[in-house]
C-alpha positions as CSV (number, residue, x, y, z in Angstrom):
1,X,0.2,0.1,0.1
2,X,2.7,2.2,0.9
3,X,4.5,1.7,-2.5
4,X,1.4,2.4,-4.1
5,X,0.8,5.7,-2.3
6,X,4.8,6.5,-3.3
7,X,4.2,5.8,-6.9
8,X,0.8,8.0,-6.6
9,X,2.8,11.1,-5.4
10,X,5.5,10.6,-7.7
11,X,3.2,11.1,-10.7
12,X,1.3,14.0,-8.8
13,X,4.4,15.7,-8.1
14,X,4.0,16.5,-11.9
15,X,0.9,18.5,-11.3
16,X,1.3,21.9,-10.1
17,X,-1.5,22.6,-7.6
18,X,-0.9,26.5,-7.5
19,X,-1.2,26.9,-11.3
20,X,-4.5,24.5,-10.5
21,X,-6.0,26.7,-8.1
22,X,-5.1,29.9,-9.9
23,X,-6.5,28.9,-12.8
24,X,-9.7,27.7,-11.0
25,X,-10.3,30.8,-8.7
26,X,-13.4,31.2,-7.4
27,X,-14.9,34.3,-5.7
28,X,-17.9,36.7,-4.3
29,X,-18.8,39.3,-6.8
30,X,-17.6,41.7,-5.0
31,X,-14.2,40.2,-5.3
32,X,-14.6,40.4,-9.0
33,X,-15.3,44.2,-8.6
34,X,-11.9,44.4,-7.3
35,X,-10.7,42.9,-10.0
36,X,-12.4,45.0,-12.7
37,X,-10.8,48.0,-10.8
38,X,-7.3,46.4,-11.0
39,X,-7.3,45.3,-14.5
40,X,-10.2,46.6,-16.4
41,X,-9.1,43.9,-19.7
42,X,-10.7,41.0,-17.4
43,X,-14.2,42.5,-19.1
44,X,-13.0,42.7,-22.4
45,X,-15.2,41.7,-25.7
46,X,-14.4,38.5,-27.9
47,X,-12.5,40.8,-30.1
48,X,-10.8,42.9,-27.9
49,X,-9.6,39.4,-26.7
50,X,-8.5,37.6,-30.2
51,X,-6.7,40.9,-31.0
52,X,-4.9,41.3,-27.9
53,X,-4.1,37.0,-27.8
54,X,-2.5,37.8,-31.4
55,X,-0.9,40.9,-30.5
56,X,0.9,39.1,-27.6
57,X,2.8,37.3,-29.6
58,X,4.8,40.0,-30.7
59,X,5.4,41.3,-34.4
60,X,8.1,41.8,-36.9
61,X,8.1,44.0,-39.6
62,X,10.0,43.9,-43.0
63,X,10.1,45.6,-46.5
64,X,8.6,43.5,-50.1
65,X,9.4,45.1,-53.1
66,X,8.9,48.9,-51.2
67,X,6.2,47.9,-48.9
68,X,6.1,47.3,-45.2
69,X,4.7,44.1,-44.1
70,X,4.1,43.1,-40.5
71,X,4.9,39.3,-39.6
72,X,2.5,38.5,-36.9
73,X,4.7,35.8,-34.6
74,X,1.2,34.1,-33.2
75,X,0.7,32.5,-36.7
76,X,4.1,30.8,-36.1
77,X,2.3,28.5,-33.9
78,X,4.4,28.7,-30.6
79,X,1.5,26.6,-29.0
80,X,2.5,23.5,-30.6
81,X,5.8,23.8,-31.8
82,X,5.1,25.1,-35.4
83,X,2.5,21.8,-36.1
84,X,0.0,24.6,-37.6
85,X,2.3,27.2,-39.1
86,X,1.2,29.6,-41.2
87,X,4.2,30.4,-44.1
88,X,4.1,33.0,-47.4
89,X,1.2,34.7,-46.3
90,X,1.5,37.8,-44.3
91,X,-0.7,40.0,-46.3
92,X,-4.0,38.4,-46.1
93,X,-3.0,37.7,-42.3
94,X,-2.3,41.1,-42.1
95,X,-5.7,41.9,-43.5
96,X,-7.2,39.3,-41.2
97,X,-5.6,41.2,-37.8
98,X,-6.7,44.5,-39.2
99,X,-10.2,43.6,-39.4
100,X,-9.9,42.4,-35.5
101,X,-8.3,45.7,-34.7
102,X,-11.3,47.3,-36.1
103,X,-13.8,45.7,-34.8
104,X,-11.8,45.6,-31.1
105,X,-12.4,49.3,-31.7
106,X,-16.2,49.1,-32.4
107,X,-15.5,50.5,-36.0
108,X,-18.2,48.5,-37.5
109,X,-16.3,45.1,-38.3
110,X,-17.3,43.4,-35.2
111,X,-20.7,43.1,-36.9
112,X,-19.9,40.9,-39.6
113,X,-18.9,37.4,-40.5
114,X,-15.2,36.9,-41.4
115,X,-15.0,34.8,-44.0
116,X,-11.8,33.0,-45.2
117,X,-12.0,32.5,-49.2
118,X,-9.1,30.5,-51.1
119,X,-8.5,27.6,-53.4
120,X,-8.6,23.7,-51.2
121,X,-5.5,23.4,-48.9
122,X,-4.3,26.8,-48.9
123,X,-4.8,27.2,-45.3
124,X,-8.0,28.5,-44.1
125,X,-9.0,25.6,-41.5
126,X,-5.7,26.3,-40.4
127,X,-6.1,29.8,-39.6
128,X,-9.3,28.7,-37.8
129,X,-7.8,26.1,-35.9
130,X,-4.8,28.3,-35.0
131,X,-7.2,30.9,-33.8
132,X,-9.4,29.0,-31.7
133,X,-6.0,26.7,-30.1
134,X,-4.4,30.3,-29.4
135,X,-8.0,31.5,-27.8
136,X,-7.7,28.4,-25.7
137,X,-4.1,28.9,-24.5
138,X,-4.4,32.5,-23.9
139,X,-7.2,32.4,-21.3
140,X,-4.9,30.3,-18.8
141,X,-2.5,33.2,-19.3
142,X,-2.1,36.2,-16.5
143,X,-3.0,38.5,-19.5
144,X,-5.9,36.4,-21.0
145,X,-7.9,35.9,-17.9
146,X,-11.9,36.0,-18.4
147,X,-14.5,35.4,-15.6
148,X,-18.2,34.2,-15.4
149,X,-20.7,33.3,-12.7
150,X,-23.1,30.8,-11.0
151,X,-25.6,30.3,-9.3
152,X,-24.9,29.3,-5.7
153,X,-28.6,28.3,-3.6
154,X,-29.8,27.1,-0.3
155,X,-31.9,24.3,0.2
156,X,-34.9,26.8,0.3
157,X,-34.2,28.5,-2.9
158,X,-33.1,25.5,-4.6
159,X,-36.6,25.5,-6.5
160,X,-35.3,27.8,-8.8
161,X,-32.4,26.1,-9.9
162,X,-34.3,22.8,-10.5
163,X,-32.7,21.5,-7.1
164,X,-29.3,22.2,-7.6
165,X,-26.9,24.0,-5.1
166,X,-24.7,25.7,-8.1
167,X,-25.8,26.5,-11.7
168,X,-23.6,27.4,-13.8
169,X,-25.1,30.8,-16.1
170,X,-25.6,28.3,-19.5
171,X,-23.9,30.8,-21.4
172,X,-20.7,31.5,-19.3
173,X,-21.9,35.4,-19.5
174,X,-19.7,38.1,-18.3
175,X,-20.7,38.9,-14.6
176,X,-21.0,42.8,-14.8
177,X,-24.1,41.6,-17.1
178,X,-25.6,41.3,-13.6
179,X,-26.0,45.0,-12.9
180,X,-28.6,46.3,-15.4
181,X,-28.6,47.9,-18.1
182,X,-30.2,51.3,-17.3
183,X,-27.7,52.3,-14.3
184,X,-24.5,49.9,-15.3
185,X,-22.6,52.9,-16.7
186,X,-23.1,54.8,-13.2
187,X,-22.5,51.8,-11.0
188,X,-19.2,51.2,-13.0
189,X,-18.2,54.7,-12.2
190,X,-18.4,54.0,-8.7
191,X,-15.5,51.3,-9.2
192,X,-13.3,54.5,-9.5
193,X,-12.4,53.9,-13.1
194,X,-11.3,56.2,-15.0
195,X,-12.3,55.1,-18.5
196,X,-15.5,54.0,-18.2
197,X,-16.2,54.0,-21.7
198,X,-12.8,51.2,-21.9
199,X,-15.7,48.5,-20.5
200,X,-18.1,47.4,-23.3
201,X,-20.0,44.9,-21.8
202,X,-23.1,45.1,-24.0
203,X,-26.5,43.8,-23.2
204,X,-28.6,41.7,-20.9
205,X,-28.4,38.2,-19.5
206,X,-29.5,35.4,-21.4
207,X,-32.9,34.3,-20.8
208,X,-32.2,31.3,-17.7
209,X,-30.1,33.2,-15.8
210,X,-32.2,36.5,-16.7
211,X,-35.2,34.6,-14.6
212,X,-33.4,33.6,-11.6
213,X,-32.2,37.3,-11.3
214,X,-35.7,38.4,-11.4
215,X,-37.2,36.2,-9.0
216,X,-34.2,36.3,-6.6
217,X,-35.2,40.2,-6.8
218,X,-38.3,39.6,-5.9
219,X,-37.3,37.2,-3.2
220,X,-35.4,40.0,-1.5
221,X,-37.6,42.9,-2.4
222,X,-35.9,44.2,-4.7
223,X,-32.2,44.6,-2.6
224,X,-29.4,44.2,-5.5
225,X,-27.2,43.3,-3.0
226,X,-28.9,40.4,-1.4
227,X,-29.3,39.0,-4.7
228,X,-25.4,39.4,-5.3
229,X,-25.0,37.2,-2.5
230,X,-26.2,34.3,-4.3
231,X,-23.3,35.1,-7.3
232,X,-20.3,33.3,-7.5
233,X,-17.6,34.4,-9.7
234,X,-15.1,32.1,-11.3
235,X,-12.6,32.4,-14.0
236,X,-13.1,30.0,-17.3
237,X,-10.8,28.5,-19.2
238,X,-11.5,27.9,-23.1
239,X,-11.7,24.8,-24.7
240,X,-13.3,23.3,-27.5
241,X,-13.0,19.6,-26.2
242,X,-15.3,20.6,-23.3
243,X,-17.4,23.4,-25.3
244,X,-16.6,26.3,-23.4
245,X,-15.8,29.1,-25.4
246,X,-15.1,27.8,-28.6
247,X,-17.7,26.5,-31.2
248,X,-17.5,24.7,-34.3
249,X,-20.2,24.0,-37.0
250,X,-19.8,21.8,-40.1
251,X,-23.1,22.2,-42.3
252,X,-24.1,17.9,-42.9
253,X,-26.8,16.6,-44.9
254,X,-29.5,19.1,-46.0
255,X,-32.3,17.1,-44.7
256,X,-31.2,16.6,-41.4
257,X,-29.9,20.3,-40.8
258,X,-31.8,21.8,-38.0
259,X,-31.2,25.3,-36.9
260,X,-31.4,24.5,-33.1
261,X,-28.1,23.4,-33.4
262,X,-26.8,26.9,-33.4
263,X,-29.2,28.2,-30.8
264,X,-30.5,25.1,-28.8
265,X,-33.3,23.2,-28.0
266,X,-35.9,22.5,-25.1
267,X,-35.3,19.9,-22.8
268,X,-38.4,17.9,-22.7
269,X,-37.8,16.2,-19.8
270,X,-37.4,19.3,-18.4
271,X,-41.0,20.3,-18.9
272,X,-42.2,18.2,-16.6
273,X,-40.6,19.5,-13.5
274,X,-40.9,23.6,-14.6
275,X,-44.3,22.9,-16.1
276,X,-44.1,25.0,-19.8
277,X,-41.9,24.8,-22.5
278,X,-41.6,28.3,-22.3
279,X,-39.8,28.2,-19.3
280,X,-36.0,29.4,-19.8
281,X,-34.7,26.8,-17.2
282,X,-36.7,23.6,-19.4
283,X,-34.5,25.2,-22.2
284,X,-30.8,23.6,-23.1
285,X,-28.3,26.7,-24.3
286,X,-26.0,24.1,-25.8
287,X,-26.4,25.2,-29.5
288,X,-22.7,26.4,-31.0
289,X,-23.6,30.3,-30.6
290,X,-24.1,29.3,-27.2
291,X,-21.0,27.7,-26.5
292,X,-19.0,30.4,-28.6
293,X,-20.1,32.7,-26.3
294,X,-17.4,35.5,-25.4
295,X,-15.0,33.5,-27.3
296,X,-14.5,32.6,-31.4
297,X,-17.1,30.3,-33.7
298,X,-16.0,28.7,-36.6
299,X,-18.4,27.7,-39.8
300,X,-16.8,25.0,-42.0
301,X,-17.6,25.4,-45.4
302,X,-20.0,28.2,-44.3
303,X,-21.8,28.5,-47.5
304,X,-22.9,25.0,-47.5
305,X,-25.6,26.1,-44.6
306,X,-29.2,25.5,-44.9
307,X,-31.0,29.0,-45.6
308,X,-32.7,28.5,-42.2
309,X,-29.2,28.6,-40.8
310,X,-28.7,31.7,-42.5
311,X,-31.5,34.1,-41.0
312,X,-29.8,32.8,-37.9
313,X,-26.8,34.1,-38.9
314,X,-27.1,37.4,-39.6
315,X,-28.8,38.2,-36.8
316,X,-26.0,36.8,-34.8
317,X,-23.7,39.3,-37.1
318,X,-25.7,42.6,-37.5
319,X,-27.5,42.6,-34.1
320,X,-25.2,40.3,-31.9
321,X,-28.2,38.6,-31.0
322,X,-29.4,35.1,-31.7
323,X,-33.0,34.0,-31.5
324,X,-33.8,30.5,-29.1
325,X,-37.0,28.3,-29.6
326,X,-40.0,30.6,-27.6
327,X,-37.5,33.0,-26.2
328,X,-36.6,36.9,-26.9
329,X,-33.5,37.3,-28.8
330,X,-30.8,36.5,-26.4
331,X,-27.4,38.9,-26.7
332,X,-23.8,37.0,-27.6
333,X,-20.4,38.7,-27.6
334,X,-18.1,36.5,-30.1
335,X,-16.2,36.4,-32.9
336,X,-17.8,35.0,-36.3
337,X,-15.0,33.3,-38.5
338,X,-16.3,31.1,-41.9
339,X,-14.2,29.7,-44.8
340,X,-15.6,28.2,-48.2
341,X,-13.9,27.4,-51.2
342,X,-14.2,29.4,-54.7
343,X,-17.4,27.3,-56.3
344,X,-19.1,27.8,-53.6
345,X,-18.2,31.5,-53.3
346,X,-19.3,31.4,-57.3
347,X,-23.0,30.1,-56.2
348,X,-23.0,33.0,-53.5
349,X,-22.3,36.0,-56.1
350,X,-25.1,34.5,-58.3
351,X,-27.6,34.1,-55.8
352,X,-29.6,37.4,-55.4
353,X,-31.2,35.7,-52.0
354,X,-28.0,36.2,-50.4
355,X,-27.3,39.8,-50.7
356,X,-28.1,40.2,-47.1
357,X,-25.4,37.7,-46.1
358,X,-23.2,39.3,-48.5
359,X,-23.4,42.7,-47.2
360,X,-22.8,41.6,-43.7
361,X,-19.1,39.6,-44.7
362,X,-15.8,40.7,-45.0
363,X,-14.0,38.6,-47.1
364,X,-10.4,37.9,-47.0
365,X,-8.3,35.8,-49.9
366,X,-6.4,33.0,-48.7
367,X,-4.5,32.3,-52.0
368,X,-1.9,29.9,-52.3
369,X,1.8,30.7,-51.6
370,X,3.7,32.3,-54.8
371,X,7.2,32.7,-52.7
372,X,9.1,29.9,-54.2
373,X,11.1,29.9,-50.0
374,X,8.1,30.3,-48.3
375,X,6.1,26.7,-50.0
376,X,9.8,25.2,-49.4
377,X,8.9,25.6,-45.9
378,X,5.6,24.1,-46.0
379,X,7.0,20.6,-47.1
380,X,10.5,20.9,-44.7
381,X,8.9,21.1,-41.5
382,X,7.2,17.3,-42.5
383,X,9.5,15.8,-44.8
384,X,13.4,16.5,-43.4
385,X,15.7,13.7,-42.8
386,X,15.6,14.4,-39.3
387,X,12.2,13.8,-39.1
388,X,12.1,11.1,-41.7
389,X,13.7,7.5,-41.2
390,X,14.9,4.9,-43.1
391,X,15.1,6.9,-46.7
392,X,17.7,9.8,-47.2
393,X,15.9,13.2,-49.0
394,X,18.2,13.9,-51.0
395,X,19.1,17.8,-52.3
396,X,16.9,19.9,-53.7
397,X,14.1,17.1,-53.8
398,X,11.7,18.9,-51.7
399,X,12.8,22.6,-53.4
400,X,12.1,21.0,-56.9
401,X,8.8,20.0,-56.1
402,X,7.9,23.2,-54.5
403,X,9.1,25.3,-57.5
404,X,6.5,23.0,-59.6
405,X,3.9,23.9,-56.9
406,X,4.5,27.3,-57.4
407,X,4.9,27.3,-61.1
408,X,1.3,26.3,-61.4
409,X,0.1,29.0,-59.6
410,X,1.6,32.0,-61.3
411,X,0.1,33.4,-64.4
412,X,2.1,33.9,-67.6
413,X,3.9,37.3,-67.3
414,X,2.9,39.9,-69.9
415,X,6.3,41.1,-70.7
416,X,7.7,39.0,-73.8
417,X,11.0,39.1,-72.6
418,X,10.3,37.3,-69.2
419,X,9.7,33.8,-68.4
420,X,7.6,32.1,-65.7
421,X,10.6,30.6,-64.0
422,X,12.3,34.4,-64.0
423,X,8.8,36.0,-62.5
424,X,8.9,33.2,-60.1
425,X,12.5,34.2,-58.6
426,X,11.7,37.6,-58.8
427,X,9.0,37.1,-56.6
428,X,11.3,35.0,-54.1
429,X,13.5,38.1,-54.2
430,X,16.3,37.4,-56.4
431,X,17.5,40.3,-58.8
432,X,17.5,40.1,-62.7
433,X,18.6,42.6,-65.0
434,X,16.5,45.2,-66.2
435,X,14.0,44.5,-63.1
436,X,13.5,46.6,-60.3
437,X,11.4,46.2,-57.4
438,X,9.0,48.8,-59.0
439,X,8.5,46.1,-61.8
440,X,8.0,43.3,-59.2
441,X,5.2,45.2,-57.8
442,X,3.7,45.8,-61.3
443,X,4.1,42.1,-61.9
444,X,1.6,41.2,-59.3
445,X,-0.9,44.2,-60.0
446,X,-1.4,42.5,-63.8
447,X,-2.6,39.6,-62.2
448,X,-6.0,39.0,-62.0
449,X,-6.5,35.7,-59.8
450,X,-2.6,34.5,-59.3
451,X,-2.8,32.1,-56.4
452,X,-6.2,31.2,-56.3
453,X,-5.7,28.6,-58.9
454,X,-3.0,25.8,-59.4
455,X,-1.4,22.8,-57.5
456,X,-2.7,21.9,-53.9
457,X,0.1,21.7,-51.3
458,X,-1.7,18.5,-50.2
459,X,-1.0,17.1,-53.7
460,X,2.9,17.7,-52.9
461,X,2.9,16.2,-50.0
462,X,1.1,13.0,-50.8
463,X,3.4,12.5,-53.9
464,X,5.8,12.6,-51.7
465,X,4.6,10.4,-48.8
466,X,4.1,8.1,-52.5
467,X,8.1,8.4,-53.2
468,X,9.3,7.4,-49.8
469,X,7.7,4.2,-49.1
470,X,8.1,3.3,-53.0
471,X,10.4,0.6,-53.2
472,X,12.0,2.0,-56.5
473,X,15.1,3.3,-54.3
474,X,17.0,1.8,-51.3
475,X,18.1,4.5,-49.1
476,X,17.2,7.7,-50.9
477,X,14.5,10.0,-53.1
478,X,15.7,12.1,-55.5
479,X,13.9,14.8,-57.4
480,X,13.4,12.9,-60.4
481,X,11.4,10.2,-58.5
482,X,9.3,12.5,-57.4
483,X,8.8,14.9,-60.3
484,X,7.7,11.2,-61.9
485,X,5.2,10.8,-59.0
486,X,4.0,14.3,-59.6
487,X,3.6,14.0,-63.3
488,X,2.1,10.3,-62.8
489,X,-0.9,11.8,-60.7
490,X,-2.0,14.2,-62.9
491,X,-4.0,11.9,-65.0
492,X,-6.5,11.1,-62.4
493,X,-6.1,14.2,-60.4
494,X,-9.7,15.3,-59.5
495,X,-9.7,19.1,-59.5
496,X,-7.9,19.3,-62.9
497,X,-11.1,19.7,-65.3
498,X,-9.3,19.8,-68.9
499,X,-6.3,18.4,-70.6
500,X,-5.1,22.2,-71.2
501,X,-4.5,22.6,-67.8
502,X,-3.1,18.7,-67.5
503,X,-0.7,19.7,-70.7
504,X,0.3,23.2,-68.7
505,X,1.2,21.3,-65.9
506,X,3.5,18.5,-67.4
507,X,5.3,21.4,-69.8
508,X,5.9,23.2,-66.4
509,X,7.4,19.9,-64.7
510,X,9.9,20.0,-67.9
511,X,10.9,23.3,-66.7
512,X,11.8,22.3,-63.2
513,X,13.8,19.3,-65.1
514,X,15.8,21.7,-66.7
515,X,16.0,23.9,-63.5
516,X,17.4,21.3,-61.8
517,X,19.9,19.9,-64.3
518,X,21.4,23.0,-64.2
519,X,21.4,23.1,-60.6
520,X,23.4,20.2,-60.3
521,X,25.7,20.4,-63.0
522,X,27.1,23.7,-61.6
523,X,27.2,21.5,-58.1
524,X,29.2,18.8,-59.8
525,X,31.2,21.3,-61.7
526,X,32.2,23.0,-58.0
527,X,32.7,20.0,-56.4
528,X,35.2,19.0,-59.1
529,X,36.9,22.6,-59.1
530,X,36.9,22.5,-55.0
531,X,40.8,22.9,-55.0
532,X,40.6,26.1,-53.3
533,X,44.6,26.2,-54.0
534,X,44.1,25.6,-57.5
535,X,41.5,28.1,-58.0
536,X,43.6,30.8,-55.9
537,X,47.0,30.1,-58.0
538,X,44.5,30.7,-61.3
539,X,42.9,33.9,-59.7
540,X,46.6,35.2,-59.0
541,X,47.8,34.6,-62.4
542,X,44.8,36.0,-63.8
543,X,45.0,39.1,-61.6
544,X,48.7,39.5,-62.9
545,X,47.9,39.4,-66.7
546,X,44.9,42.0,-66.1
547,X,47.1,43.8,-64.1
548,X,49.8,44.0,-66.8
549,X,47.3,44.1,-69.1
550,X,46.0,47.7,-67.9
551,X,49.1,49.0,-67.0
552,X,50.0,48.4,-70.4
553,X,53.0,46.3,-68.8
554,X,54.7,42.5,-69.6
555,X,54.5,39.8,-67.2
556,X,57.5,38.2,-65.7
557,X,57.1,34.1,-66.9
558,X,58.0,32.7,-63.4
559,X,59.8,29.5,-65.3
560,X,62.2,31.2,-67.7
561,X,62.4,34.7,-65.8
562,X,61.7,36.7,-69.2
563,X,59.1,39.4,-69.5
564,X,56.4,38.6,-72.3
565,X,52.9,39.9,-72.9
566,X,49.6,39.4,-71.3
567,X,48.4,36.1,-71.9
568,X,45.2,37.2,-73.4
569,X,44.3,33.3,-74.4
570,X,44.1,32.8,-70.4
571,X,42.3,35.7,-69.6
572,X,39.4,35.3,-72.5
573,X,39.2,31.5,-71.8
574,X,38.3,33.0,-67.9
575,X,36.1,35.7,-68.7
576,X,34.1,33.8,-71.6
577,X,32.7,31.7,-68.9
578,X,30.4,34.5,-67.5
579,X,29.5,35.9,-71.0
580,X,32.2,38.8,-71.2
581,X,32.0,39.5,-74.7
582,X,35.3,40.3,-76.4
583,X,34.0,44.2,-76.7
584,X,33.6,44.2,-73.3
585,X,36.7,42.5,-71.9
586,X,38.4,46.0,-71.0
587,X,35.5,47.3,-69.3
588,X,35.6,43.9,-66.8
589,X,38.9,44.0,-66.7
590,X,39.4,47.6,-65.4
591,X,36.5,46.9,-63.1
592,X,38.1,43.8,-61.6
593,X,41.5,46.5,-61.0
594,X,39.1,49.0,-59.7
595,X,37.6,46.5,-57.2
596,X,40.5,45.3,-56.0
597,X,42.3,49.1,-55.6
598,X,38.7,49.8,-53.3
599,X,39.3,47.2,-51.7
600,X,42.9,48.2,-50.1
601,X,41.7,51.4,-49.3
602,X,39.3,49.8,-47.0
603,X,42.3,47.9,-45.4
604,X,40.7,44.5,-47.0
605,X,42.6,42.4,-49.0
606,X,41.2,40.5,-52.6
607,X,40.5,37.0,-53.0
608,X,38.6,35.0,-55.5
609,X,36.0,34.6,-53.3
610,X,35.1,38.2,-52.7
611,X,34.1,38.7,-56.4
612,X,31.2,36.0,-56.8
613,X,31.6,36.8,-60.5
614,X,34.8,36.2,-60.5
615,X,34.8,33.2,-58.7
616,X,32.2,31.5,-61.0
617,X,34.2,32.3,-63.7
618,X,37.0,30.6,-62.1
619,X,35.6,27.5,-60.9
620,X,34.0,27.4,-64.9
621,X,37.6,27.3,-65.7
622,X,39.1,25.0,-63.6
623,X,36.0,22.5,-64.0
624,X,37.0,22.9,-68.1
625,X,40.7,22.1,-67.6
626,X,40.0,19.0,-65.2
627,X,37.0,17.7,-66.4
628,X,39.0,15.9,-69.1
629,X,41.6,14.5,-66.6
630,X,38.7,12.9,-64.5
631,X,37.0,12.0,-67.8
632,X,33.5,12.3,-66.4
633,X,31.7,11.1,-69.4
634,X,33.4,7.8,-68.9
635,X,31.6,7.2,-65.7
636,X,28.2,5.9,-67.3
637,X,30.1,3.9,-69.4
638,X,31.4,1.5,-66.6
639,X,35.0,1.0,-67.7
640,X,36.8,3.2,-65.2
641,X,40.3,3.1,-64.4
642,X,41.6,3.0,-60.8
643,X,43.2,6.8,-61.1
644,X,40.0,8.0,-62.6
645,X,37.8,6.2,-60.1
646,X,40.0,8.1,-57.1
647,X,39.2,11.1,-58.4
648,X,35.4,10.4,-59.0
649,X,35.6,9.1,-55.5
650,X,37.2,12.6,-54.0
651,X,34.1,14.3,-56.2
652,X,31.9,11.9,-54.4
653,X,33.1,12.6,-50.5
654,X,32.6,16.7,-51.5
655,X,29.5,16.1,-52.4
656,X,28.3,14.2,-49.5
657,X,30.5,16.8,-47.3
658,X,29.8,20.1,-48.9
659,X,25.9,19.3,-50.6
660,X,24.0,16.8,-48.4
661,X,24.1,13.9,-50.3
662,X,24.6,10.7,-48.9
663,X,26.8,7.8,-51.0
664,X,23.4,6.8,-53.4
665,X,21.8,10.0,-53.8
666,X,26.0,11.1,-54.8
667,X,26.4,8.5,-57.0
668,X,23.3,9.2,-58.6
669,X,23.9,12.6,-59.0
670,X,26.9,11.9,-60.7
671,X,25.9,9.5,-63.1
672,X,23.4,11.8,-64.1
673,X,25.8,14.8,-64.6
674,X,28.0,12.2,-66.7
675,X,25.0,11.4,-68.9
676,X,24.7,15.3,-69.8
677,X,28.2,15.6,-70.5
678,X,28.3,12.5,-72.5
679,X,25.1,13.4,-74.8
680,X,27.5,16.7,-75.3
681,X,30.3,15.0,-76.4
682,X,28.2,13.0,-78.7
683,X,26.7,15.4,-80.2
684,X,29.8,17.2,-80.8
685,X,31.5,14.5,-82.4
């Protein structure tokens, strides 16, 4: 027995009992008034609370194409370690938070439905889920405290509560609503609060608590203070699972929809106790609007609601009231957020009977991501070599899948000299000759529905999963395996409506494959030419010749000791690697010498790594010189001599060490690049 007690105590030590008592505080109504006097924020309405919750996580500011963007840290989802983090949607999220801010200040948007609109898989549900989780967590913090009340009755008055000693307010009302509206403002001034207008407690009690309040006032002959002795204020914690402060409504079969799911229904068993179905104590205030009072309600696929629901929804938004069966309109205070896909929204626009709903809606577009790096982050969260066990994800696998996804969402640029891939890179912050930030802004403005069409992230995730469980590779997956999965799934893709669209997606896959080919060619080239001593020597030789050329001097041959003319053939062989035409060689060489001189003035030393263009040219030159000695094209023939194999192994180890490959993927990429050069050699022959 003692051993069991010891074990229970060990487990119990994981529970913070002081925190539990703080989170489940109870006190008298007068004690609550003291809390209000100390911090009026405990009386905040739903929109004030959700805005403060988002802002409590802090913000970051950055400039994107000359526009100041605010990133809200809340949407990084620190609550669950990033499981629901939102990427690449900073501008739509700014619009959403601005709606919260305006509603918190009662500028009108508090009387609107917030409608998240966008294609499937664009994070609409994730945003709603994150807001609900955030509200749950916020009410557990000191800053997010919120209170409600219960009625506590002695035996002689328990007939008012159906024989219960304690009856919780069925809609978790704000305790200050116990002060009647007609003298509430004056009563609050008695608290000594400087700015009473900051307390935005609107409306009256719900029918059940209103009934008990009136009966107690009658019992005590109108002595309000005596009636308040039966009030026990308690701290409230939002919880979707416990149906407190968080409501979620999802439409079902139209034939089975019932508006009482939103507003509650009569409890027929209690009619026998109270004698009437119009007695508020015989009513279950358990509809989603009732449950979500003072918090947030999410409508999943809101535009699929039956018309009968829409009347309740219209009243809940504009008047902030609901109409329970057989009772007067009842005040509510909650954030109403819904989401819908494109087809349902188009149906709304075409339905003239829905004008009232459209007029009470704030639509916020939640498009697909059009920034390449942000799209990559979605997949790397779930598909990375730390999380995926048993198979290695080769470099660029995730990146190429993300690139294709973004390309499918972009509209073809109207400028004929710009490719879709170049547009993607401009959106991603890359520089392109002839294009400024103003040009990028113009590119975005000229689009009509960019980000609202294309391939969903879910499709990419499904195909990455297929590749990981495929038996086509032993220990790693590579971009070609994933791209083939993406292409193979197009013929059965349920959301692709025509062959023209399917053909366009296949063409974009070819674009991505070509980009991958260029990337890995460059990587293998750099791995082959990764001998820093050799590059440094080549660089020194080039600079000596350029210096002599620009100063019209001769170069001393270190082997013969004689002075010779600058080696024009060497200089051009390097400059041609970065497309410097013969007509521009003098300008480029002077540019290099001026650059070296400017570094010297700043006390800095020039190395080949300080100038990106020259570094690339030197690496390509060294690669060209060493390629023949390694005989890379011979790799595909499986006839490799010992000396060549040793050199290939060195390159392979560099790929593993410097670029993140494993043995299998390094061999694959080397064979692939070798086949490219083999094709090139055969074409030349």
